[in-house]
Every structure is written in structure tokens, then in C-alpha cells.
C-alpha positions as CSV (number, residue, x, y, z in Angstrom):
1,X,-0.1,-0.1,0.0
2,X,1.1,3.7,-0.7
3,X,3.1,4.7,2.5
4,X,0.6,8.0,2.9
5,X,-2.6,5.9,2.2
6,X,-1.2,3.4,5.0
7,X,-0.7,6.1,7.6
8,X,-3.9,7.6,6.8
9,X,-6.0,4.3,7.2
10,X,-4.1,3.4,10.5
11,X,-5.0,6.6,11.9
12,X,-8.5,6.9,11.0
13,X,-9.1,3.3,12.7
14,X,-8.2,5.1,16.2
15,X,-11.4,6.4,17.9
16,X,-10.4,9.9,18.9
17,X,-13.9,11.5,18.7
18,X,-14.1,14.6,21.1
19,X,-16.3,14.6,24.0
20,X,-17.9,17.9,24.8
21,X,-19.1,16.6,28.2
22,X,-15.8,15.4,29.4
23,X,-13.9,17.2,32.2
24,X,-10.6,15.7,31.2
25,X,-8.2,17.1,28.6
26,X,-8.0,15.6,26.1
27,X,-11.7,14.8,26.2
28,X,-11.3,11.0,24.9
29,X,-8.4,8.4,25.5
30,X,-8.1,7.7,21.8
31,X,-6.3,11.0,21.4
32,X,-3.9,10.1,23.7
33,X,-3.5,6.7,22.0
34,X,-3.1,8.3,18.4
35,X,-0.9,11.2,19.9
36,X,1.6,8.5,21.4
37,X,1.7,6.5,18.1
38,X,2.6,9.8,16.1
39,X,5.2,10.7,18.5
40,X,6.8,7.4,18.3
41,X,6.7,7.3,14.6
42,X,8.4,10.8,14.5
43,X,11.4,9.3,16.8
44,X,11.5,6.4,14.5
45,X,12.0,9.0,11.6
46,X,14.7,10.5,13.6
47,X,13.4,13.1,15.5
48,X,14.6,12.5,18.9
49,X,12.9,15.5,20.6
50,X,9.4,14.3,19.7
51,X,7.4,14.1,22.8
52,X,3.8,14.0,23.9
53,X,2.8,16.1,26.9
54,X,0.4,15.3,29.8
55,X,-2.3,17.2,27.5
56,X,-1.7,14.8,24.6
57,X,-0.1,17.6,22.6
58,X,2.7,16.3,20.4
59,X,5.8,18.5,19.6
60,X,8.8,17.8,17.4
61,X,11.5,19.6,15.4
62,X,12.7,18.9,11.9
63,X,16.2,20.3,11.8
64,X,17.3,22.9,9.6
65,X,19.4,21.8,6.5
66,X,20.6,25.7,5.8
67,X,23.6,27.2,7.8
68,X,22.0,30.6,8.2
69,X,19.3,31.8,10.4
70,X,16.0,31.8,8.8
71,X,12.3,32.0,10.4
72,X,11.1,28.8,12.0
73,X,7.7,27.9,10.8
74,X,5.2,25.1,12.2
75,X,3.0,22.6,10.7
76,X,0.0,22.0,12.8
77,X,-2.9,19.5,12.8
78,X,-5.7,17.9,15.2
79,X,-6.0,14.2,16.2
80,X,-9.6,14.7,17.3
81,X,-12.8,13.8,15.2
82,X,-16.2,15.7,15.4
83,X,-18.6,14.7,18.3
84,X,-21.3,15.3,15.9
85,X,-21.0,11.6,14.1
86,X,-19.7,8.5,15.7
87,X,-15.9,7.8,15.2
88,X,-15.9,4.4,16.8
89,X,-14.7,1.4,14.8
90,X,-14.2,3.4,11.6
91,X,-13.7,1.2,8.4
92,X,-11.9,3.2,5.7
93,X,-12.9,1.7,2.2
94,X,-10.2,2.3,-0.4
95,X,-11.4,2.7,-4.1
96,X,-8.4,2.9,-6.4
97,X,-9.2,3.9,-9.8
98,X,-12.4,5.3,-9.0
99,X,-15.0,4.7,-11.7
100,X,-16.8,7.9,-11.5
101,X,-20.1,6.4,-10.4
102,X,-22.4,6.6,-7.2
103,X,-21.1,4.9,-4.2
104,X,-23.2,2.9,-1.9
105,X,-21.6,2.6,1.5
106,X,-21.8,-1.2,2.6
107,X,-22.2,-0.7,6.2
108,X,-25.5,1.3,5.8
109,X,-27.0,1.1,2.3
110,X,-29.2,4.0,2.8
111,X,-25.9,6.4,2.7
112,X,-24.9,7.0,-1.0
113,X,-22.4,9.3,-2.4
114,X,-24.2,10.6,-5.3
115,X,-22.1,12.2,-8.1
116,X,-25.0,14.4,-8.8
117,X,-25.1,15.7,-5.3
118,X,-21.3,16.1,-5.0
119,X,-19.4,18.4,-7.5
120,X,-16.3,17.4,-5.9
121,X,-16.6,13.5,-6.3
122,X,-17.6,14.1,-10.0
123,X,-14.0,15.2,-10.7
124,X,-12.4,12.1,-9.0
125,X,-12.5,9.5,-11.9
126,X,-9.4,7.8,-12.2
127,X,-8.1,8.6,-8.8
128,X,-7.9,6.9,-5.4
129,X,-10.7,8.0,-2.8
130,X,-11.4,6.6,0.7
131,X,-14.7,6.6,2.2
132,X,-16.4,5.2,5.4
133,X,-18.7,2.3,5.3
134,X,-21.6,4.5,6.2
135,X,-21.8,3.9,9.8
136,X,-19.2,6.4,10.9
137,X,-17.6,9.6,9.8
138,X,-14.1,8.8,8.3
139,X,-11.9,11.2,10.3
140,X,-10.2,12.9,7.3
141,X,-10.9,16.0,9.4
142,X,-8.3,16.1,10.5
143,X,-6.3,13.0,10.1
144,X,-5.7,13.7,6.7
145,X,-3.8,16.8,8.0
146,X,-1.7,14.3,10.4
147,X,-1.0,11.8,7.8
148,X,0.3,14.6,5.3
149,X,2.6,16.3,8.0
150,X,3.8,12.9,8.7
151,X,4.7,12.1,5.3
152,X,6.1,15.5,4.7
153,X,8.5,15.1,7.5
154,X,9.7,11.8,6.2
155,X,10.3,13.3,3.0
156,X,12.5,16.1,4.2
157,X,14.3,13.7,6.5
158,X,15.1,11.4,3.6
159,X,16.1,14.3,1.3
160,X,18.7,16.5,3.5
161,X,19.8,18.1,0.2
162,X,16.8,20.1,0.2
163,X,17.5,23.5,1.8
164,X,15.0,24.5,4.6
165,X,15.0,26.1,8.0
166,X,13.8,24.5,11.0
167,X,10.2,23.1,11.2
168,X,8.2,22.5,14.1
169,X,5.6,19.6,13.9
170,X,2.5,20.3,16.4
171,X,-0.5,17.8,16.8
172,X,-3.2,19.2,19.1
173,X,-6.1,17.6,20.7
174,X,-10.0,18.8,21.1
175,X,-9.9,21.1,18.2
176,X,-13.3,20.2,17.2
177,X,-14.9,21.5,20.7
178,X,-13.0,24.6,20.5
179,X,-10.2,23.6,23.0
180,X,-7.3,22.9,20.3
181,X,-4.9,25.3,21.6
182,X,-5.9,25.7,25.4
183,X,-2.9,23.9,26.7
184,X,-0.6,24.8,23.6
185,X,2.7,26.7,25.0
186,X,3.5,28.9,22.4
187,X,7.1,29.4,24.0
188,X,7.5,25.7,23.7
189,X,6.3,25.8,20.1
190,X,8.9,28.7,19.2
191,X,7.9,29.5,15.7
192,X,7.4,32.5,13.6
193,X,4.3,31.5,11.5
194,X,2.3,28.3,11.4
195,X,0.0,26.5,8.9
196,X,-2.7,24.3,9.7
197,X,-3.4,21.4,7.4
198,X,-7.2,21.0,7.9
199,X,-8.8,22.2,4.5
200,X,-10.8,20.4,1.8
201,X,-9.7,19.9,-1.7
202,X,-6.2,21.4,-2.8
203,X,-4.8,24.4,-3.8
204,X,-6.7,26.6,-1.2
205,X,-5.5,28.7,1.4
206,X,-8.0,29.9,4.2
207,X,-7.1,33.5,5.0
208,X,-10.4,34.2,6.8
209,X,-12.6,32.4,9.0
210,X,-15.9,32.7,11.0
211,X,-15.6,34.3,14.6
212,X,-17.3,32.0,16.9
213,X,-19.2,31.9,20.2
214,X,-20.9,28.9,22.2
215,X,-24.4,29.6,23.7
216,X,-25.4,27.1,26.5
217,X,-29.1,27.8,27.2
218,X,-30.0,26.2,30.6
219,X,-33.9,25.9,30.9
220,X,-35.5,25.0,34.2
221,X,-39.3,24.0,34.6
222,X,-41.3,22.4,37.4
223,X,-41.5,18.5,37.4
224,X,-44.4,16.6,39.1
225,X,-46.0,13.2,38.5
226,X,-48.1,13.5,35.3
227,X,-51.2,12.2,37.2
228,X,-51.4,15.4,39.3
229,X,-49.6,17.9,37.0
230,X,-52.6,20.0,35.9
231,X,-51.9,23.7,36.9
232,X,-48.7,22.6,38.5
233,X,-46.0,21.1,35.8
234,X,-44.0,23.3,33.9
235,X,-42.2,21.0,31.4
236,X,-38.8,22.0,30.4
237,X,-39.0,19.9,27.2
238,X,-41.8,21.9,25.9
239,X,-40.0,25.2,26.7
240,X,-37.1,24.2,24.8
241,X,-39.1,23.4,21.8
242,X,-40.8,27.0,21.8
243,X,-37.2,28.4,22.3
244,X,-35.8,26.8,19.3
245,X,-39.2,27.6,17.4
246,X,-38.8,31.2,18.0
247,X,-35.2,31.4,16.4
248,X,-34.9,32.5,12.8
249,X,-35.3,29.6,10.2
250,X,-35.3,31.2,6.7
251,X,-32.4,33.6,7.7
252,X,-29.5,33.1,10.1
253,X,-29.6,29.5,10.1
254,X,-27.1,26.9,8.4
255,X,-29.7,25.8,6.0
256,X,-30.6,29.1,4.8
257,X,-27.0,31.1,4.5
258,X,-23.9,30.8,2.5
259,X,-20.7,32.8,1.8
260,X,-20.2,35.4,4.0
261,X,-23.7,35.2,5.9
262,X,-23.6,34.2,9.8
263,X,-26.0,31.8,11.4
264,X,-27.4,30.6,14.9
265,X,-27.1,26.8,15.0
266,X,-28.8,24.7,17.7
267,X,-27.0,21.4,17.5
268,X,-27.6,19.7,20.8
269,X,-30.6,19.3,23.3
270,X,-30.3,17.3,26.4
271,X,-32.5,16.9,29.5
272,X,-36.1,16.1,30.5
273,X,-39.1,17.7,32.1
274,X,-37.2,19.2,35.0
275,X,-34.5,21.0,33.0
276,X,-33.2,20.9,29.6
277,X,-29.8,22.4,28.1
278,X,-29.5,23.6,24.5
279,X,-26.1,24.3,22.9
280,X,-26.2,26.8,20.1
281,X,-23.4,27.8,17.7
282,X,-23.2,31.6,16.9
283,X,-21.2,32.4,13.6
284,X,-20.1,35.5,11.7
285,X,-17.3,36.8,9.8
286,X,-17.9,40.2,11.7
287,X,-17.0,39.6,15.2
288,X,-19.2,42.4,16.4
289,X,-22.2,40.7,15.1
290,X,-21.8,37.9,17.5
291,X,-23.1,40.3,20.1
292,X,-26.2,40.7,18.1
293,X,-26.9,37.0,18.1
294,X,-26.4,36.6,21.6
295,X,-29.0,39.5,22.3
296,X,-31.3,37.7,20.1
297,X,-31.1,34.5,22.3
298,X,-31.5,36.6,25.4
299,X,-34.5,38.1,23.9
300,X,-36.1,35.0,23.3
301,X,-35.3,33.9,26.8
302,X,-36.9,37.0,28.3
303,X,-40.0,36.7,26.1
304,X,-40.6,33.0,27.4
305,X,-40.1,33.9,31.1
306,X,-42.5,36.6,30.9
307,X,-45.1,34.1,29.4
308,X,-44.1,31.4,31.8
309,X,-43.0,33.2,34.9
310,X,-42.1,29.9,37.0
311,X,-39.5,29.1,34.1
312,X,-35.8,30.0,34.7
313,X,-33.9,30.5,31.4
314,X,-30.1,31.3,31.5
315,X,-28.0,32.0,28.4
316,X,-24.3,31.8,28.9
317,X,-21.9,32.9,25.9
318,X,-18.4,31.5,25.8
319,X,-16.2,32.8,23.1
320,X,-14.4,30.1,20.9
321,X,-12.5,31.6,18.2
322,X,-12.0,34.9,16.2
323,X,-11.6,35.7,12.6
324,X,-8.2,35.1,11.5
325,X,-8.0,37.9,8.6
326,X,-6.9,40.7,10.9
327,X,-4.0,38.9,12.6
328,X,-2.7,37.5,9.2
329,X,-1.5,41.1,8.3
330,X,1.0,41.0,10.8
331,X,3.1,38.8,8.6
332,X,2.2,38.8,5.0
333,X,4.8,36.3,4.1
334,X,2.4,33.5,5.8
335,X,0.0,33.9,2.9
336,X,2.6,35.0,0.0
337,X,4.9,31.9,0.6
338,X,1.9,29.6,0.7
339,X,1.0,30.8,-2.5
340,X,4.3,30.5,-3.9
341,X,4.8,26.9,-2.5
342,X,1.6,25.9,-4.3
343,X,2.7,27.4,-7.8
344,X,5.9,25.6,-7.3
345,X,3.8,22.4,-6.7
346,X,2.0,22.8,-9.9
347,X,-1.0,24.3,-8.5
348,X,-3.1,27.5,-9.1
349,X,-3.5,28.9,-5.4
350,X,-6.8,30.3,-4.3
351,X,-7.2,32.5,-1.3
352,X,-10.7,31.6,0.4
353,X,-12.9,32.0,3.5
354,X,-14.0,29.1,5.8
355,X,-17.3,29.0,7.0
356,X,-15.9,27.6,10.1
357,X,-12.7,27.7,12.4
358,X,-9.4,26.1,12.9
359,X,-6.6,26.0,15.5
360,X,-5.0,28.5,13.2
361,X,-8.0,30.9,14.2
362,X,-7.3,30.7,17.8
363,X,-3.3,30.9,17.2
364,X,-3.7,33.8,15.0
365,X,-5.8,35.6,17.7
366,X,-3.0,34.8,20.1
367,X,-0.4,36.8,17.7
368,X,0.9,33.8,15.8
369,X,-0.1,34.1,12.2
370,X,-1.6,30.7,10.9
371,X,-3.4,30.3,7.8
372,X,-4.8,26.8,6.9
373,X,-4.0,24.7,4.0
374,X,-5.8,22.2,1.7
375,X,-5.4,18.4,2.5
376,X,-8.3,16.7,0.6
377,X,-11.2,16.6,3.1
378,X,-14.5,16.3,1.7
379,X,-18.1,16.1,3.5
380,X,-16.9,16.9,6.9
381,X,-18.5,15.4,10.1
382,X,-20.6,13.0,8.2
383,X,-21.0,9.3,7.3
384,X,-20.7,10.6,3.8
385,X,-17.1,11.8,4.5
386,X,-14.5,10.9,1.9
387,X,-10.9,12.0,0.9
388,X,-8.7,11.6,-2.3
389,X,-5.2,10.2,-2.2
390,X,-4.0,12.4,-4.8
391,X,-4.9,15.6,-2.9
392,X,-3.1,14.4,0.3
393,X,0.0,13.7,-1.9
394,X,-0.2,17.3,-3.4
395,X,-0.5,18.5,0.1
396,X,2.6,16.7,0.9
397,X,4.5,18.4,-2.2
398,X,3.2,21.9,-1.0
399,X,4.4,21.5,2.5
400,X,7.9,20.2,1.1
401,X,8.2,23.4,-1.1
402,X,7.0,25.6,1.6
403,X,9.7,24.5,3.7
404,X,12.2,25.3,1.0
405,X,10.6,28.8,0.5
406,X,11.0,29.8,3.9
407,X,14.6,28.3,3.7
408,X,15.4,31.2,1.7
409,X,13.6,33.9,3.7
410,X,15.2,36.6,6.0
411,X,15.2,35.9,9.5
412,X,12.5,37.6,11.4
413,X,13.0,41.1,12.9
């Protein structure tokens, strides 16, 4: 099997699904397992400083092959997968020389990758693609990024004639629940700029992301036996239904927005008659508009408590990440050199926006410019998730070229 494909398939078989309810970091044991594996593989490659810390974060250094001081760059990917779809017992299925037809996923035949519905899949005839069996997500987000970085590191180590500066390899945990860099020590990372490998397709550079907050809405009702409930019960489940029903549906929802439009996304509900908790994502490219969305939620809460005075509804807002666009202006070379690397690899680069966020969003907010690069991800967080080997191979080439471009750069001031 192709070495990159083998890495990818080994990594996705390890269950690293993030758990929002966990009180530990990382939030699931599989993240520690995969981190330990890649740390060991990095040491086997010859990166003797490769270590996994107590938080599961893996750091290593690819030594410079140039004799002058040049900026240190970092390659970053996250080992966890989305909490929205199971990552347990992932069975990757490889389609070599894909025939361009619809794919019925064998573990759940109601799940079908349809060419008519997926413009990216339609262009993959003759290439090697990897899917799930339909019962889980694949984990290409972001194990494609992990595998690409590992393969790029192996390539540079095997070819010391390639001139490049020092490169830091970094694998984080719990990115999918907004905690990817909570325990990352930037002084230990010690790089001038970074690049996350966490993007679909090929040839794209995310230069702008959503700004993001999380709303947790706690609804308290009054419980009593239903036989004697008349005039006494206040059902928190019904209140939660009313709360959701009063949110915008034809505007400000993921189903009704695209491009640069923000949204409110209720994605999880837990509880029963006494109490219910709702989790709602707030997203917008303009950070200031997050406050407007939070106020909309509070207005719904106020209205419901006026109608049902015995109810208690609390809306708690937690910042998650911010649009990276402003922070990237601190070091224009981060984007310019990524474009140059893609051209050297034979691609026509495209600067894009992403209706989501990455570890790079947080890192850029913290003062460390970190755009996001393509690594072949498609249909993220879904049983219909798939990836393309040739796109991952191209991402490896881009990283190898990127290392050499930065190897010619002037040291940071």
C-alpha cells in the first residue's frame, strides 16, 4: 500500500472522537493513543525530541539544513474528530481508480455518495478515494492533515539536500470542541508562523474564518407526577421546543445561509421535564455581530420567562475563536509564501474564506499568524465523508515546497 495511504488508514481506525461533556483534557482516550503513536513514529524517523505532553499535545522539530538563520515555521493538525458523528470502529474503504459512479456505502446502504450531489466527487474519476462504510465519519478532518504532515516530515528527513529552515511539527487535541490550543505553550512551539493542514480539496489557502461563540441555554421547569400535573407542571422539554421554534429559520440558520452570512445553529439538546440544556453555535465573519446574535437569544429567553414566570432560562456565552483575517496582516509572508509553494507544486493557489474555524484561528488571535491549507477533506463530520489520495499527496508536495521557500527567507526582525 502507498505509504501515505497506509498512514491515513491506520490513523482513522483509532477512535479519537472529541467529547464535549468530558472533564478531562484531552476529552477522549483515543486522542492520547493516536498522539503516542505519531510521537513514536516521529522518533523512528529520527526526530529525537518528539514528545507527547500530559495534555496529549505532540511537538517535534525537523532540523534545518541551511547554515544561516531563517524563520522557524510550524505545521499543525489536530488528532480529534467531530462529536457530531461516531468515530468508533471506523472502517476505511479504498477505491483505487475510482470509476466515477455513485457509491453505496456497504455498512448502511441508505448512505450513498451521489455524483449528482457532490461536485468534488464528480471530478475524481481515475483517482484513489477513501470513504467510510456509512456507519461512522471517516476522520479525514483532520487525520488527513496528520498523515500529510507525517509524510512531509519523512520526505524532508530522507532528502537532506533540500534546503530549509527549522520546522516544528505540532499535533493538538480537542480542536473540534474549540479547545485545540488551550494547553499549547507557544513559547515551546517557538515558531514565527504556522500552517494548519485542515482544509478540503487542493490549492486553497484559508485567509479568513468565522468568528465564533458558543451559547449554552439552561432551561428549568417544574416537574411533578403527570397524574397530578394540572396547573402545576412546567415542562422544560416543551419550553425548549418553543425556544428553538422562535429562532430564525429562513435567515440566520445554516440551512439558509452561505458565503459570508452568519448563523445561529442549535445542535444539541439534553434533559427532561425538570431541565433542558441547549447548545447553540453563533457564527459570523464580523466579530461584532456575534453580540447581536447573543442578544437575540437573550430576547427569546426574556419573552418566554414573561409568558411562563415560573421558568428560569439562563443564556451563557463562551468565546471560541476569532476571524484570522486581521491577525494575518502582521506577517504577509505567511500567505504569500504559501501561494508560492503551491505554484511551485504545480497548483494555481486560491485564497478562500472558511465557514468554520481552525486551530489557526485561535493561534492567529494569540499573535501567531497561521493560515489553513488544503489537505483533501470532503463532506466533513458526516458518514458521507471521503478523501482523495492524490489531493493528500499534493498537500505533501506543497509542504515540502513551503519548507524550501521559507528556507530562503530573511530572519524575522
